[in-house]
C-alpha positions as CSV (number, residue, x, y, z in Angstrom):
1,X,-59.3,-16.6,-26.2
2,X,-55.8,-18.7,-26.3
3,X,-56.1,-17.1,-30.4
4,X,-56.6,-13.6,-28.7
5,X,-53.7,-13.4,-26.1
6,X,-51.4,-15.1,-29.3
7,X,-52.8,-12.2,-31.3
8,X,-52.1,-9.8,-28.5
9,X,-48.4,-11.1,-28.1
10,X,-47.9,-10.9,-31.6
11,X,-48.6,-7.4,-32.1
12,X,-47.0,-6.4,-28.6
13,X,-43.5,-8.0,-30.2
14,X,-43.8,-6.1,-33.7
15,X,-44.2,-3.1,-32.4
16,X,-41.5,-3.1,-30.1
17,X,-39.2,-4.6,-33.4
18,X,-40.8,-1.5,-35.1
19,X,-39.6,1.1,-31.9
20,X,-36.3,-0.6,-32.0
21,X,-35.9,0.0,-35.6
22,X,-36.9,3.6,-35.5
23,X,-34.5,4.0,-32.4
24,X,-31.7,2.4,-34.3
25,X,-32.5,4.6,-37.2
26,X,-33.3,7.7,-35.2
27,X,-29.5,7.3,-33.2
28,X,-27.9,6.6,-36.6
29,X,-29.6,10.4,-37.7
30,X,-28.2,11.7,-34.8
31,X,-24.9,10.6,-35.3
32,X,-24.4,11.6,-38.8
33,X,-25.9,15.0,-38.1
34,X,-23.3,15.7,-35.1
35,X,-20.2,14.1,-37.4
36,X,-21.3,16.5,-40.0
37,X,-21.5,19.4,-37.7
38,X,-17.9,18.9,-36.2
39,X,-15.2,20.8,-37.5
40,X,-12.9,18.8,-40.4
41,X,-9.8,19.2,-38.3
42,X,-11.2,16.1,-36.3
43,X,-10.1,14.1,-38.9
44,X,-6.7,15.5,-39.9
45,X,-3.7,13.2,-39.6
46,X,-0.5,14.2,-37.7
47,X,0.9,15.8,-40.9
48,X,-2.5,17.4,-41.5
49,X,-2.3,19.1,-37.9
50,X,1.2,20.4,-38.6
51,X,0.5,21.5,-41.8
52,X,-2.8,23.2,-40.8
53,X,-0.7,25.6,-38.5
54,X,1.8,26.3,-40.7
55,X,-0.7,27.4,-43.2
56,X,-3.1,29.4,-41.1
57,X,-0.3,31.5,-39.5
58,X,1.0,32.8,-43.0
59,X,-3.0,32.7,-45.0
60,X,-5.3,33.3,-42.3
61,X,-6.2,37.3,-41.7
62,X,-6.1,37.8,-38.0
63,X,-5.5,39.8,-35.4
64,X,-5.2,40.3,-31.7
65,X,-3.1,40.5,-28.2
66,X,-0.2,38.3,-27.6
67,X,1.3,37.9,-24.2
68,X,4.8,36.1,-23.9
69,X,6.1,34.6,-20.6
70,X,9.4,33.6,-19.6
71,X,10.1,32.7,-15.9
72,X,8.7,35.7,-14.5
73,X,9.5,38.3,-16.8
74,X,6.1,38.9,-19.2
75,X,6.2,40.7,-22.2
76,X,2.6,41.8,-24.3
77,X,2.5,42.8,-28.2
78,X,-0.6,43.4,-30.3
79,X,-0.2,41.6,-33.6
80,X,-2.3,42.6,-37.3
81,X,-1.9,39.9,-39.7
82,X,-3.3,39.8,-43.1
83,X,-2.9,37.6,-46.9
84,X,-3.7,39.3,-50.0
85,X,-2.4,39.0,-53.6
86,X,-0.6,35.6,-52.5
87,X,1.9,38.0,-49.6
88,X,1.6,37.7,-46.0
89,X,1.9,41.3,-44.2
90,X,2.0,41.9,-41.0
91,X,2.8,44.8,-38.2
92,X,3.4,43.5,-34.6
93,X,3.6,46.1,-31.7
94,X,5.1,45.9,-28.4
95,X,3.0,47.3,-25.7
96,X,5.9,47.7,-22.7
97,X,9.5,48.0,-22.3
98,X,11.0,49.8,-25.2
99,X,8.9,51.4,-27.9
100,X,9.3,49.1,-31.2
101,X,7.3,47.9,-34.1
102,X,8.2,45.2,-36.7
103,X,6.3,45.8,-40.2
104,X,7.1,42.3,-42.2
105,X,6.1,42.0,-45.8
106,X,6.9,38.6,-46.5
107,X,10.9,37.8,-45.9
108,X,11.4,41.6,-45.2
109,X,11.2,43.2,-41.5
110,X,11.6,46.6,-40.9
111,X,12.3,47.1,-37.4
112,X,11.2,50.9,-36.2
113,X,13.0,52.2,-32.7
114,X,11.3,55.7,-32.8
115,X,12.9,56.8,-29.1
116,X,15.9,56.7,-31.6
117,X,14.5,57.9,-34.6
118,X,16.0,54.0,-36.1
119,X,14.9,51.7,-38.8
120,X,16.2,48.2,-38.7
121,X,16.2,46.1,-41.7
122,X,16.4,42.5,-41.8
123,X,15.2,39.5,-43.8
124,X,14.0,36.8,-41.7
125,X,12.5,33.3,-42.8
126,X,8.9,33.2,-43.0
127,X,7.2,31.0,-40.7
128,X,9.7,31.5,-37.6
129,X,7.7,33.3,-34.6
130,X,4.3,32.6,-32.9
131,X,1.5,31.7,-34.4
132,X,3.7,30.2,-36.9
133,X,5.4,27.0,-35.4
134,X,7.9,26.2,-38.4
135,X,8.8,26.3,-42.0
136,X,10.1,23.0,-41.8
137,X,8.2,19.9,-43.7
138,X,5.8,18.3,-41.0
139,X,7.4,15.0,-41.7
140,X,10.4,16.1,-41.0
141,X,9.4,17.2,-37.5
142,X,7.8,13.8,-36.9
143,X,10.9,12.1,-37.5
144,X,11.8,13.8,-33.7
145,X,8.8,14.5,-32.3
146,X,5.8,12.2,-31.4
147,X,2.5,14.2,-32.0
148,X,-0.1,13.5,-29.6
149,X,-3.7,15.1,-29.3
150,X,-5.3,15.9,-26.3
151,X,-8.3,17.3,-25.0
152,X,-10.4,20.2,-26.5
153,X,-10.3,23.4,-24.8
154,X,-10.9,26.9,-24.7
155,X,-8.3,29.4,-25.5
156,X,-9.3,33.3,-26.4
157,X,-13.1,32.1,-26.3
158,X,-12.2,29.6,-29.2
159,X,-12.4,25.6,-29.4
160,X,-9.0,24.8,-29.8
161,X,-7.5,21.0,-30.2
162,X,-4.3,20.4,-27.7
163,X,-1.7,18.8,-29.5
164,X,1.7,18.0,-27.5
165,X,4.8,17.1,-29.5
166,X,7.2,14.8,-27.3
167,X,10.7,14.5,-28.3
168,X,12.3,11.1,-28.9
169,X,15.5,12.3,-27.3
170,X,17.0,14.2,-24.8
171,X,18.5,17.0,-27.1
172,X,15.4,19.1,-27.4
173,X,12.4,20.4,-25.5
174,X,8.6,19.4,-26.0
175,X,5.6,21.4,-26.6
176,X,2.3,21.7,-26.0
177,X,0.0,23.6,-28.7
178,X,-3.5,24.8,-28.6
179,X,-5.2,24.7,-32.4
180,X,-8.1,26.4,-33.5
181,X,-10.4,23.5,-34.5
182,X,-11.6,25.1,-37.9
183,X,-8.6,27.4,-39.2
184,X,-5.6,25.5,-37.7
185,X,-4.8,29.0,-36.3
186,X,-2.2,28.2,-33.1
187,X,-3.0,30.5,-30.0
188,X,-1.3,29.5,-27.5
189,X,2.1,27.4,-27.4
190,X,4.4,26.1,-24.2
191,X,7.6,24.9,-24.4
192,X,8.3,21.9,-22.2
193,X,11.2,20.9,-19.9
194,X,11.9,17.4,-19.1
195,X,9.8,17.3,-15.9
196,X,7.0,18.4,-18.1
197,X,7.5,22.2,-16.6
198,X,6.4,24.9,-19.0
199,X,9.5,26.9,-19.5
200,X,8.2,29.0,-21.8
201,X,4.6,30.2,-22.8
202,X,3.3,32.9,-25.5
203,X,-0.6,33.1,-26.5
204,X,-3.5,35.1,-27.5
205,X,-5.5,36.9,-25.3
206,X,-7.9,38.0,-27.5
207,X,-8.3,36.7,-31.4
208,X,-10.1,38.0,-34.2
209,X,-10.2,35.2,-37.2
210,X,-11.2,35.8,-40.9
211,X,-11.0,40.3,-41.1
212,X,-11.5,41.8,-44.6
213,X,-7.5,42.9,-45.6
214,X,-7.3,46.5,-45.1
215,X,-3.9,47.8,-45.8
216,X,-3.8,50.6,-43.2
217,X,-3.8,48.5,-40.2
218,X,-0.3,47.2,-41.5
219,X,1.6,50.4,-42.5
220,X,3.9,51.9,-39.6
221,X,2.7,53.9,-36.5
222,X,4.9,56.6,-37.2
223,X,6.6,58.4,-40.4
224,X,10.0,57.3,-40.7
225,X,11.1,60.2,-43.3
226,X,14.9,61.1,-41.9
227,X,15.2,58.5,-39.9
228,X,18.5,56.2,-39.5
229,X,18.6,53.3,-42.1
230,X,20.4,50.4,-40.4
231,X,21.4,46.9,-42.3
232,X,23.1,44.1,-40.4
233,X,26.7,44.3,-41.0
234,X,27.7,40.7,-42.2
235,X,28.9,38.4,-44.8
236,X,28.1,34.8,-45.7
237,X,30.9,32.3,-44.8
238,X,31.4,28.3,-44.4
239,X,32.2,27.7,-40.9
240,X,33.0,23.8,-42.1
241,X,36.1,25.4,-43.8
242,X,37.9,25.9,-40.9
243,X,35.7,24.5,-38.1
244,X,34.3,21.2,-37.5
245,X,31.8,20.3,-34.9
246,X,29.0,17.2,-34.2
247,X,25.3,17.9,-34.7
248,X,22.8,16.2,-32.5
249,X,20.5,14.1,-34.8
250,X,18.4,16.3,-36.5
251,X,19.5,19.4,-36.7
252,X,20.6,21.2,-39.9
253,X,22.7,24.4,-40.6
254,X,20.2,27.7,-41.6
255,X,22.9,29.9,-41.8
256,X,26.7,31.0,-41.3
257,X,27.9,34.2,-41.6
258,X,30.8,36.7,-40.2
259,X,28.6,39.0,-38.2
260,X,29.9,42.4,-36.8
261,X,28.5,43.6,-33.6
262,X,28.6,47.0,-31.9
263,X,27.8,45.8,-28.1
264,X,31.2,43.8,-29.2
265,X,33.3,46.6,-29.4
266,X,32.7,46.2,-33.3
267,X,34.9,43.1,-33.3
268,X,33.6,40.2,-35.5
269,X,32.1,36.8,-34.9
270,X,31.7,34.0,-37.3
271,X,27.3,32.8,-36.3
272,X,26.1,29.7,-37.5
273,X,22.4,28.8,-37.1
274,X,20.9,25.2,-36.7
275,X,17.5,23.9,-36.3
276,X,15.6,20.9,-36.4
277,X,12.6,22.2,-37.6
278,X,11.5,23.5,-34.3
279,X,14.3,24.1,-31.9
280,X,16.9,26.5,-32.8
281,X,20.6,27.6,-31.5
282,X,23.8,29.5,-32.6
283,X,27.2,29.0,-32.5
284,X,29.4,32.4,-32.0
285,X,33.2,31.6,-32.6
286,X,35.3,34.7,-32.3
287,X,38.8,35.8,-30.9
288,X,39.2,36.4,-27.7
289,X,42.6,37.0,-25.7
290,X,40.9,37.8,-22.3
291,X,41.4,35.7,-19.4
292,X,40.6,31.6,-18.9
293,X,37.4,30.7,-19.9
294,X,36.4,27.3,-19.5
295,X,32.9,25.6,-19.1
296,X,30.9,28.3,-18.3
297,X,27.0,27.4,-18.4
298,X,24.7,30.2,-18.7
299,X,20.4,29.9,-18.3
300,X,18.0,32.5,-18.7
301,X,14.4,30.9,-18.7
302,X,14.5,28.1,-21.7
303,X,17.4,30.1,-23.5
304,X,20.8,27.7,-22.3
305,X,24.4,28.9,-23.2
306,X,27.7,27.2,-23.1
307,X,30.8,28.9,-23.2
308,X,34.3,27.5,-24.3
309,X,37.7,28.5,-24.9
310,X,40.0,26.8,-27.4
311,X,43.7,28.9,-27.4
312,X,42.7,32.4,-28.2
313,X,39.0,31.4,-29.5
314,X,36.0,31.9,-27.5
315,X,33.2,29.4,-28.7
316,X,29.5,30.2,-27.4
317,X,26.5,28.1,-28.1
318,X,23.2,29.4,-27.3
319,X,19.3,28.6,-28.0
320,X,16.1,27.5,-26.6
321,X,17.4,23.4,-26.0
322,X,18.4,21.7,-23.2
323,X,21.8,22.7,-21.0
324,X,23.3,19.3,-22.3
325,X,22.8,20.0,-25.6
326,X,24.4,23.5,-26.1
327,X,27.6,22.0,-23.7
328,X,28.1,19.1,-26.2
329,X,27.7,21.0,-28.9
330,X,30.4,23.6,-27.8
331,X,32.8,20.9,-26.5
332,X,32.6,19.1,-29.8
333,X,33.7,22.4,-31.7
334,X,37.1,22.1,-33.3
335,X,39.4,24.0,-35.1
336,X,40.6,22.1,-38.7
337,X,44.2,22.0,-39.9
338,X,45.4,24.5,-42.4
339,X,45.4,23.3,-45.8
């Protein structure tokens, strides 16, 4: 009886060890399988997430409907984007307000306005508009923003990784991004105020990814034969030749031109554009002999402006940056002494 009891206990212990080993093996297999099925994006570094957003916006074929909200104003557009032969092309149709359509090939953009039969030709840097985030190097962006990954949420019926870009100072706003986990395409973006309130947002309401390229889908909606062709009236200048200013950390000049504005009686104004890779603002400097203007602040959603007078010169700074940023830059502008 004793020997039988010992044998029984030994067998039970042995059986438990086998069961435990099998359980461990099964668990390991399931974990490995689950990891293999997870999107590659789960292992992306902070820099790789930003690179994925940039690459997807230019090199992924997609189409869909986008809404843009700024305060109480909501606009809707339809986009078709294709990448073929190393070149990105797209057509963006505005679905409300004035009829307008943008047709882009690389950095060449045609703005079609059928009601007045006009085509406005421009050059715009690739990667400046949603769903592109920025054309700046991710490492440069992360010098002034901290990246934090949030939960996984659904946008336009697609699983997205939520990413928050938090500014490291008060000179810029923050951003909350919803990134499709496989392709890296940005499907929703919010600009956040100092209290984390949403001051601007845009998102796909429906999207189709990975479609075959079809050139007929990116052709203009109207024949432009006989339409008036317009090109921006500007010439490159060096703002630093005549003016000095103090920039917030991280902002670099993108362009500096003398531009003629038709709504301004055809008068010329110097325009210089600055960006930190995400946030952008412009400085306008023009002669003005009107009434006294000093310290005029204006606001429209995320867009803030500050107007200051220097003698017979009007200085206006406007952009999607906090009110203190445009004010400080405007008040820092000074005329250089004549050489």
